[in-house]
N, C-alpha and C positions, 0 to 999 in steps of 0.2 A: 207445318212440315218444313224441313230444312231445304235450302236451295239445291244441294247435291241430290237429295231424294227426288225433287221435281225434275232435275236434269236427267236423272237415270231413267225417267219415264219417257223421255223424248223419243219419238219413233225413228228419227233420222239424225245422222251426225252432220257436222258442217260440210264434210266432204260430199255427202249425199246431196245436200242442197246445191253445192257448186256443180255437181254432175247434172242435176235437174236443170239448172240454169243454162248449161251448155246444150242440153237436149232441146230446151225451148228455143234457144237461138237457132239451132239447126232447123227446127220445125218452121220457124218464122221465115227462114231463107227459102225453104221448099214451098211454103205457101205463096210466096211472091211469084213463083213460076207457074202456078195453077190458074186456070180460068176462074172468073169470079164465082160462078155457081158451085164449082167443085171446092173452091177455097172456103166458102161459107159452110158447105156441108161438112168439110173436114174440121172446121172450127167447132161446129156443133157437136160432132162426135168427140172431139178432144175435151170439150167442156163437160159433156155428160160423163165421160169416163173419169175425168178429174173429180167431179162431184161424188161419184160412187166411191172412188178411192179415198177421198177425204172422209166420207161417212164411215167407211171401214176403219180408217185410222183413228177416228174419234171413238168408235166402239172399242177398239183394241186398247186405246189409252185409258178409257174408263175402266175396262176390265182389269188392267194392270194396277191402276190406282186403287180400285176396290180391294184387290188382292193384298196390296201393301197395307191398306187400312185395316183389314181383318187380321193380317199377320201381326201387326203392331198391337191390336186390341187383344188378341189371344195371349201375346207375350206379357201384357200388362195386367190383364184381368186374372183373378184367381179362378181355378176350376170350380164349376158348379157341381155340388154333390147331391 
């Protein structure tokens, strides 16, 4: 698969990643203001949410990759009679 085809499957753009970096910096600043038990609880929730989001993104990326793969195969293969 060509590089451009792989890049077209990327779930986020570079601007999205910069936005997420700023959001993480804001979260870190707010965590410093919390008491330790609340800080740890908040971190656990953020990690669990991030894990679920990453799994969803992996599944979506796989679905899109398989769609591209099947589309290319349909285009190349002759129809079965």
